[in-house]
All heavy atoms as an XYZ file, in Angstrom:
673
protein
N      78.782    117.661     99.427
C      78.008    118.748     98.880
C      78.902    119.687     98.062
O      78.547    120.068     96.951
C      77.316    119.522     99.999
C      76.512    120.684     99.465
S      75.900    121.776    100.726
C      77.101    123.056    100.639
N      80.050    120.068     98.620
C      80.942    120.994     97.916
C      81.449    120.372     96.619
O      81.552    121.046     95.601
C      82.121    121.402     98.806
C      81.730    122.271     99.981
S      80.823    123.752     99.496
C      82.094    124.664     98.687
N      81.754    119.065     96.658
C      82.224    118.397     95.446
C      81.132    118.373     94.381
O      81.406    118.545     93.197
C      82.689    116.981     95.772
C      83.994    116.950     96.528
C      84.433    115.535     96.858
O      83.901    114.581     96.263
O      85.319    115.407     97.712
N      79.895    118.200     94.811
C      78.773    118.204     93.874
C      78.621    119.576     93.213
O      78.434    119.676     91.992
C      77.481    117.834     94.604
O      76.377    117.945     93.746
N      78.712    120.630     94.012
C      78.618    121.985     93.465
C      79.776    122.270     92.516
O      79.593    122.871     91.457
C      78.606    123.014     94.596
C      77.362    123.031     95.486
C      77.571    123.984     96.664
C      76.133    123.415     94.695
N      80.968    121.819     92.895
C      82.142    122.010     92.045
C      81.981    121.268     90.726
O      82.287    121.799     89.657
C      83.418    121.539     92.772
O      83.545    122.274     93.988
C      84.649    121.762     91.919
N      81.484    120.042     90.791
C      81.260    119.259     89.566
C      80.222    119.918     88.668
O      80.380    119.951     87.444
C      80.845    117.829     89.902
C      82.000    117.000     90.401
O      83.156    117.266     90.089
N      81.693    115.990     91.208
N      79.145    120.449     89.266
C      78.120    121.139     88.468
C      78.715    122.356     87.771
O      78.449    122.599     86.585
C      76.949    121.573     89.357
C      76.132    120.405     89.878
O      76.291    119.276     89.335
O      75.338    120.613     90.814
N      79.508    123.129     88.505
C      80.155    124.310     87.939
C      81.094    123.914     86.809
O      81.109    124.542     85.747
C      80.919    125.070     89.028
C      81.675    126.308     88.589
C      80.717    127.369     88.074
C      82.500    126.856     89.742
N      81.840    122.843     87.024
C      82.776    122.375     86.009
C      82.037    121.941     84.734
O      82.457    122.266     83.624
C      83.596    121.201     86.557
C      84.685    120.718     85.620
S      85.607    119.335     86.283
C      84.384    118.032     86.162
N      80.919    121.254     84.882
C      80.142    120.801     83.719
C      79.596    121.994     82.930
O      79.653    122.019     81.703
C      78.993    119.901     84.165
C      79.433    118.526     84.602
C      78.256    117.719     85.110
C      78.731    116.410     85.723
N      77.631    115.667     86.357
N      79.053    122.985     83.648
C      78.515    124.172     82.981
C      79.617    124.949     82.265
O      79.419    125.424     81.141
C      77.789    125.059     83.989
C      76.491    124.457     84.497
C      75.809    125.333     85.527
O      75.970    126.572     85.464
O      75.108    124.784     86.392
N      80.761    125.082     82.912
C      81.891    125.782     82.294
C      82.362    125.034     81.052
O      82.646    125.654     80.016
C      83.036    125.931     83.288
N      82.428    123.722     81.124
C      82.862    122.904     79.979
C      81.907    123.071     78.806
O      82.343    123.162     77.647
C      82.943    121.430     80.402
C      83.326    120.484     79.303
C      84.827    120.411     79.158
C      85.218    119.271     78.242
N      85.478    119.666     76.894
N      80.609    123.151     79.070
C      79.628    123.360     78.000
C      79.870    124.691     77.293
O      79.803    124.772     76.068
C      78.203    123.302     78.563
C      77.762    121.912     78.971
C      76.415    121.897     79.653
O      75.720    122.956     79.662
O      76.035    120.837     80.183
N      80.151    125.730     78.062
C      80.405    127.042     77.471
C      81.707    127.020     76.672
O      81.768    127.546     75.557
C      80.435    128.138     78.564
C      79.045    128.288     79.180
C      80.923    129.463     77.984
C      78.995    129.165     80.412
N      82.733    126.403     77.227
C      84.016    126.307     76.516
C      83.843    125.543     75.214
O      84.364    125.952     74.169
C      85.088    125.653     77.416
C      85.434    126.602     78.564
C      86.328    125.275     76.612
C      86.269    125.984     79.670
N      83.101    124.437     75.247
C      82.854    123.655     74.030
C      82.098    124.475     72.988
O      82.396    124.411     71.795
C      82.079    122.374     74.353
C      82.914    121.358     75.123
O      84.160    121.489     75.123
O      82.318    120.439     75.723
N      81.117    125.277     73.446
C      80.358    126.122     72.518
C      81.265    127.164     71.860
O      81.175    127.403     70.653
C      79.209    126.813     73.258
C      78.318    127.632     72.355
C      77.174    128.296     73.084
O      76.966    128.043     74.286
O      76.479    129.101     72.428
N      82.150    127.760     72.651
C      83.099    128.737     72.106
C      84.015    128.063     71.094
O      84.282    128.617     70.014
C      83.911    129.407     73.243
C      85.076    130.213     72.689
C      83.008    130.307     74.085
N      84.490    126.887     71.414
C      85.360    126.147     70.494
C      84.634    125.812     69.195
O      85.210    125.893     68.110
C      85.896    124.872     71.151
C      86.893    125.133     72.254
C      88.152    125.838     71.775
O      88.655    125.513     70.686
O      88.625    126.731     72.503
N      83.351    125.445     69.273
C      82.562    125.138     68.078
C      82.409    126.362     67.173
O      82.318    126.233     65.956
C      81.178    124.614     68.464
C      81.186    123.193     68.990
C      79.809    122.736     69.452
O      78.798    123.366     69.062
O      79.764    121.761     70.221
N      82.387    127.541     67.792
C      82.270    128.779     67.022
C      83.590    129.171     66.364
O      83.634    130.073     65.543
C      81.780    129.923     67.915
C      80.329    129.820     68.386
C      80.039    130.880     69.435
C      79.378    129.974     67.213
N      84.681    128.502     66.765
C      85.987    128.798     66.176
C      86.914    129.564     67.094
O      87.879    130.174     66.640
N      86.621    129.580     68.371
C      87.460    130.279     69.333
C      86.781    131.537     69.855
O      85.702    131.921     69.406
N      87.446    132.166     70.800
C      86.849    133.329     71.466
C      86.676    134.508     70.522
O      85.682    135.228     70.608
C      87.693    133.731     72.685
C      86.995    134.683     73.598
S      85.477    133.929     74.233
C      84.714    135.326     75.001
N      87.607    134.694     69.605
C      87.483    135.812     68.665
C      86.203    135.671     67.843
O      85.442    136.636     67.708
C      88.710    135.890     67.736
O      89.881    136.033     68.541
C      88.600    137.067     66.786
N      85.975    134.478     67.323
C      84.762    134.253     66.525
C      83.508    134.344     67.397
O      82.465    134.816     66.940
C      84.832    132.884     65.832
C      85.873    132.818     64.741
C      85.637    133.863     63.659
O      84.524    134.096     63.219
N      86.720    134.510     63.239
N      83.608    133.902     68.633
C      82.464    134.003     69.544
C      82.109    135.470     69.779
O      80.928    135.841     69.772
C      82.777    133.308     70.868
N      83.134    136.313     69.954
C      82.886    137.745     70.163
C      82.279    138.363     68.914
O      81.334    139.154     69.001
C      84.193    138.466     70.565
C      84.613    138.026     71.963
C      84.034    139.983     70.501
C      85.987    138.477     72.383
N      82.790    137.989     67.758
C      82.237    138.511     66.498
C      80.772    138.116     66.354
O      79.945    138.920     65.914
C      83.078    138.014     65.296
C      84.451    138.683     65.318
C      82.367    138.284     63.980
C      85.451    138.095     64.340
N      80.433    136.893     66.773
C      79.045    136.427     66.667
C      78.138    137.081     67.705
O      76.924    137.035     67.590
C      78.977    134.909     66.815
O      79.128    134.523     68.178
N      78.729    137.673     68.742
C      77.937    138.338     69.782
C      77.517    137.417     70.911
O      76.748    137.811     71.788
N      78.006    136.180     70.922
C      77.599    135.206     71.928
C      77.897    135.648     73.358
O      76.997    135.610     74.209
C      78.238    133.838     71.632
C      77.791    132.739     72.594
S      78.780    132.606     74.082
C      79.923    131.350     73.638
N      79.117    136.096     73.687
C      79.373    136.495     75.079
C      78.478    137.648     75.541
O      77.939    137.621     76.646
C      80.846    136.916     75.074
C      81.438    136.235     73.898
C      80.345    136.172     72.879
N      78.308    138.636     74.682
C      77.468    139.790     75.027
C      76.032    139.350     75.276
O      75.393    139.776     76.239
C      77.522    140.822     73.901
C      76.729    142.082     74.166
C      76.927    143.072     73.030
C      76.246    144.381     73.294
N      74.873    144.428     72.904
N      75.532    138.466     74.414
C      74.167    137.974     74.559
C      74.004    137.220     75.881
O      73.028    137.413     76.599
C      73.807    137.061     73.385
C      72.396    136.530     73.429
S      72.021    135.477     72.030
C      73.149    134.110     72.297
N      74.980    136.389     76.212
C      74.919    135.622     77.461
C      74.929    136.534     78.676
O      74.212    136.309     79.644
C      76.083    134.645     77.548
C      76.018    133.502     76.581
C      74.890    132.541     76.994
N      74.781    131.442     76.099
C      75.502    130.324     76.173
N      76.385    130.182     77.124
N      75.331    129.379     75.296
N      75.764    137.559     78.640
C      75.831    138.507     79.752
C      74.505    139.245     79.903
O      73.984    139.408     81.015
C      77.004    139.493     79.559
C      78.331    138.751     79.690
C      76.921    140.652     80.550
C      79.539    139.537     79.231
N      73.931    139.685     78.788
C      72.652    140.396     78.823
C      71.541    139.489     79.357
O      70.697    139.929     80.148
C      72.296    140.914     77.440
C      73.170    142.070     76.993
C      72.968    142.468     75.544
O      72.280    141.733     74.804
O      73.512    143.511     75.145
N      71.519    138.225     78.925
C      70.507    137.283     79.416
C      70.638    137.078     80.922
O      69.645    137.086     81.651
C      70.646    135.937     78.708
C      70.213    135.945     77.266
C      70.548    134.637     76.552
O      71.189    133.741     77.158
O      70.180    134.508     75.380
N      71.873    136.902     81.383
C      72.117    136.690     82.802
C      71.696    137.910     83.623
O      71.068    137.779     84.672
C      73.600    136.386     83.024
O      73.877    136.259     84.390
N      72.032    139.098     83.127
C      71.665    140.332     83.827
C      70.155    140.488     83.886
O      69.607    140.891     84.922
C      72.301    141.536     83.138
N      69.464    140.155     82.800
C      67.999    140.268     82.775
C      67.354    139.287     83.751
O      66.411    139.643     84.471
C      67.479    140.034     81.363
N      67.884    138.048     83.800
C      67.346    137.060     84.742
C      67.548    137.514     86.184
O      66.643    137.419     87.010
C      68.019    135.697     84.538
C      67.435    134.879     83.428
C      67.898    133.419     83.479
N      69.353    133.279     83.500
C      70.119    133.223     82.416
N      69.577    133.302     81.221
N      71.422    133.084     82.539
N      68.731    138.028     86.477
C      69.006    138.474     87.846
C      68.133    139.664     88.227
O      67.595    139.730     89.329
C      70.480    138.840     88.009
C      70.770    139.297     89.434
C      72.166    139.035     89.868
N      72.270    139.237     91.303
C      73.186    140.015     91.862
N      74.084    140.629     91.135
N      73.218    140.150     93.164
N      67.987    140.616     87.304
C      67.154    141.779     87.593
C      65.713    141.364     87.831
O      65.037    141.916     88.701
C      67.238    142.806     86.476
C      66.591    144.128     86.818
C      67.242    144.817     88.000
O      68.446    145.004     88.023
N      66.468    145.205     88.998
N      65.232    140.380     87.074
C      63.868    139.886     87.265
C      63.711    139.263     88.654
O      62.685    139.462     89.320
C      63.515    138.867     86.176
N      64.723    138.530     89.120
C      64.673    137.940     90.463
C      64.657    139.030     91.529
O      63.925    138.931     92.516
C      65.885    137.032     90.688
C      65.818    135.728     89.948
C      67.058    134.899     90.242
C      67.053    133.605     89.465
N      68.286    132.830     89.705
N      65.448    140.069     91.316
C      65.484    141.177     92.280
C      64.139    141.891     92.296
O      63.580    142.163     93.358
C      66.626    142.156     91.940
C      67.983    141.492     92.163
C      66.519    143.440     92.770
C      69.163    142.247     91.571
N      63.605    142.182     91.111
C      62.324    142.897     91.016
C      61.171    142.109     91.625
O      60.270    142.686     92.227
C      62.011    143.233     89.561
C      62.969    144.265     88.981
O      63.681    144.933     89.753
O      63.011    144.388     87.732
N      61.205    140.772     91.473
C      60.124    139.942     92.002
C      60.286    139.666     93.491
O      59.364    139.150     94.130
C      60.055    138.617     91.245
O      61.166    137.797     91.574
N      61.459    139.970     94.044
C      61.714    139.706     95.453
C      62.293    138.326     95.699
O      62.538    137.951     96.849
N      62.507    137.545     94.643
C      63.096    136.217     94.801
C      64.544    136.308     95.261
O      65.049    135.409     95.929
C      63.004    135.431     93.491
N      65.234    137.387     94.895
C      66.592    137.634     95.368
C      66.569    138.913     96.184
O      66.047    139.932     95.744
C      67.564    137.772     94.195
C      68.992    137.979     94.641
C      69.977    137.968     93.480
O      69.699    137.328     92.455
O      71.017    138.612     93.622
N      67.130    138.842     97.366
C      67.105    139.985     98.272
C      68.399    140.770     98.194
O      69.487    140.210     98.246
C      66.911    139.508     99.726
O      65.668    138.825     99.819
C      66.930    140.667    100.698
N      68.249    142.068     98.052
C      69.369    142.989     98.192
C      68.942    143.980     99.268
O      68.052    144.807     99.059
C      69.711    143.703     96.873
C      70.105    142.679     95.822
C      70.822    144.725     97.098
C      70.490    143.268     94.499
N      69.574    143.842    100.413
C      69.198    144.648    101.574
C      69.354    146.124    101.250
O      70.368    146.560    100.733
C      70.056    144.261    102.801
C      69.769    145.174    103.979
C      69.802    142.807    103.183
N      68.311    146.866    101.519
C      68.320    148.300    101.282
C      67.817    148.688     99.910
O      67.531    149.850     99.660
N      67.701    147.704     99.012
C      67.218    147.991     97.664
C      65.794    147.470     97.504
O      64.884    148.205     97.153
C      68.139    147.372     96.589
C      67.549    147.545     95.189
C      69.515    148.001     96.663
N      65.614    146.162     97.743
C      64.269    145.610     97.592
C      63.754    144.984     98.889
O      62.697    144.376     98.914
C      64.207    144.601     96.443
C      65.029    143.356     96.685
O      65.838    143.289     97.594
N      64.818    142.362     95.842
N      64.517    145.135     99.969
C      64.057    144.640    101.263
C      64.771    145.422    102.359
O      65.932    145.815    102.201
C      64.365    143.153    101.389
C      63.605    142.465    102.485
C      63.711    140.962    102.339
C      62.742    140.302    103.292
N      62.764    138.857    103.169
N      64.086    145.636    103.460
C      64.626    146.366    104.615
C      65.092    147.768    104.237
O      66.155    148.219    104.624
C      65.784    145.596    105.273
C      65.447    144.175    105.613
C      66.118    143.125    104.999
C      64.448    143.876    106.528
C      65.813    141.812    105.294
C      64.127    142.565    106.826
C      64.819    141.543    106.208
O      64.505    140.246    106.496
N      64.263    148.443    103.466
C      64.583    149.831    103.113
C      64.276    150.746    104.283
O      63.414    150.457    105.096
C      63.724    150.286    101.928
C      64.029    149.594    100.665
C      63.223    150.192     99.549
N      62.924    149.155     98.587
C      62.056    149.272     97.625
N      61.364    150.375     97.481
N      61.856    148.290     96.792
N      64.965    151.860    104.325
C      64.669    152.863    105.339
C      63.341    153.513    104.977
O      63.051    153.734    103.797
C      65.785    153.902    105.386
C      67.116    153.327    105.833
S      68.476    154.531    105.751
C      67.905    155.791    106.847
N      62.542    153.781    105.984
C      61.249    154.401    105.722
C      61.410    155.791    105.129
O      60.662    156.196    104.256
C      60.419    154.463    107.010
C      59.926    153.096    107.435
C      59.055    153.173    108.667
O      58.481    154.248    108.939
O      58.953    152.144    109.346
N      62.380    156.518    105.637
C      62.621    157.856    105.124
C      64.086    157.951    104.736
O      64.965    157.811    105.581
C      62.273    158.916    106.170
C      62.399    160.326    105.662
C      61.974    161.336    106.694
C      62.142    162.729    106.111
N      61.851    163.758    107.088
N      64.338    158.178    103.473
C      65.713    158.301    102.990
C      66.233    159.706    103.271
O      65.533    160.683    103.053
C      65.766    158.050    101.471
C      65.449    156.640    101.075
C      66.598    155.688    101.360
O      67.747    156.088    101.457
N      66.277    154.424    101.510
N      67.456    159.775    103.758
C      68.084    161.073    103.976
C      68.493    161.631    102.619
O      69.164    160.964    101.836
C      69.317    160.919    104.858
C      69.989    162.222    105.175
C      71.212    162.034    106.059
O      71.267    161.056    106.816
O      72.103    162.882    105.965
N      68.055    162.825    102.308
C      68.372    163.418    101.013
C      69.287    164.624    101.132
O      69.787    165.110    100.133
C      67.080    163.848    100.283
O      66.370    164.762    101.109
C      66.223    162.649     99.957
N      69.500    165.080    102.333
C      70.327    166.261    102.533
C      71.706    165.822    103.009
O      72.030    165.885    104.187
C      69.667    167.198    103.552
C      70.356    168.532    103.594
O      71.108    168.873    102.684
N      70.118    169.293    104.644
N      72.527    165.366    102.075
C      73.865    164.937    102.430
C      74.865    165.531    101.452
O      74.548    165.881    100.333
C      73.997    163.411    102.463
C      73.419    162.718    101.268
C      74.178    162.522    100.132
C      72.116    162.257    101.277
C      73.656    161.892     99.023
C      71.583    161.615    100.175
C      72.356    161.432     99.058
O      71.829    160.814     97.955
N      76.083    165.647    101.933
C      77.129    166.281    101.146
C      77.811    165.243    100.256
O      78.156    164.161    100.712
C      78.169    166.905    102.090
C      79.197    167.747    101.403
C      80.134    168.403    102.412
O      79.664    168.786    103.496
O      81.323    168.507    102.093
N      77.999    165.578     99.006
C      78.681    164.702     98.061
C      80.023    165.322     97.733
O      80.100    166.488     97.337
C      77.856    164.513     96.767
C      78.615    163.656     95.765
C      76.503    163.915     97.076
N      81.065    164.535     97.909
C      82.406    165.036     97.632
C      82.667    164.970     96.139
O      82.463    163.947     95.506
C      83.433    164.190     98.374
C      84.829    164.675     98.215
C      85.759    163.872     99.071
N      87.103    164.404     98.968
C      88.156    163.798     99.399
N      88.033    162.636     99.993
N      89.340    164.347     99.270
N      83.121    166.063     95.571
C      83.428    166.125     94.147
C      84.930    166.282     93.977
O      85.556    167.083     94.675
C      82.686    167.277     93.477
C      81.192    167.080     93.481
C      80.475    168.145     92.724
C      78.981    167.876     92.810
N      78.196    168.768     92.015
N      85.489    165.502     93.064
C      86.927    165.536     92.824
C      87.169    165.956     91.384
O      86.564    165.412     90.457
C      87.548    164.151     93.084
C      87.340    163.764     94.545
C      89.013    164.131     92.708
C      87.763    162.369     94.891
N      88.054    166.922     91.216
C      88.431    167.389     89.888
C      89.550    166.488     89.369
O      90.698    166.580     89.814
C      88.886    168.852     89.958
C      89.273    169.408     88.613
O      89.143    168.691     87.589
O      89.694    170.577     88.551
N      89.234    165.587     88.454
C      90.214    164.632     87.933
C      91.398    165.296     87.245
O      92.514    164.820     87.321
C      89.542    163.648     86.975
C      88.657    162.685     87.698
O      88.868    162.395     88.859
N      87.648    162.188     87.022
N      91.149    166.421     86.588
C      92.221    167.132     85.899
C      93.263    167.602     86.909
O      94.469    167.427     86.694
C      91.655    168.336     85.121
O      90.588    167.884     84.298
C      92.698    168.976     84.272
N      92.823    168.156     87.987
C      93.739    168.643     89.015
C      94.507    167.488     89.654
O      95.693    167.609     89.930
C      92.955    169.403     90.098
C      93.864    170.081     91.105
C      93.063    170.905     92.114
O      92.029    171.462     91.734
O      93.512    170.961     93.269
N      93.857    166.361     89.858
C      94.527    165.197     90.445
C      95.624    164.695     89.540
O      96.715    164.356     89.966
C      93.502    164.077     90.717
C      94.197    162.785     91.113
C      92.509    164.511     91.797
N      95.363    164.656     88.234
C      96.371    164.181     87.279
C      97.585    165.101     87.204
O      98.707    164.657     86.990
C      95.742    164.069     85.889
C      94.794    162.925     85.764
C      94.296    162.771     84.341
N      93.183    161.856     84.324
C      92.032    162.074     83.723
N      91.854    163.193     83.057
N      91.081    161.186     83.758
N      97.357    166.406     87.380
C      98.459    167.374     87.324
C      99.417    167.150     88.483
O     100.616    167.234     88.325
C      97.912    168.821     87.313
C      97.174    169.075     86.002
C      99.018    169.835     87.536
C      96.405    170.390     85.965
N      98.900    166.838     89.642
C      99.738    166.665     90.846
C     100.417    165.362     90.742
O     101.378    164.915     90.855
C      98.877    166.698     92.108
C      98.309    168.076     92.332
C      97.495    168.089     93.585
C      96.909    169.467     93.787
N      96.181    169.621     94.999
């Protein structure tokens, strides 16, 4: 089973590498917007799975607390002061 999953991952990675090479390398792929487009597509697919309940994120779309605590203290850090020290 693990070898099958590894082989599938390797095939998918090889397809992406070949596509980048066809575009003329990673620089040309970035200029064409291919990596950004792929990331956006992947993020949209994942968000759709989360929204539909097909993918579970505990506390976000499943097993939420009935009443969320809203009166809590948030620690604030002054980055300027930290850099000075």
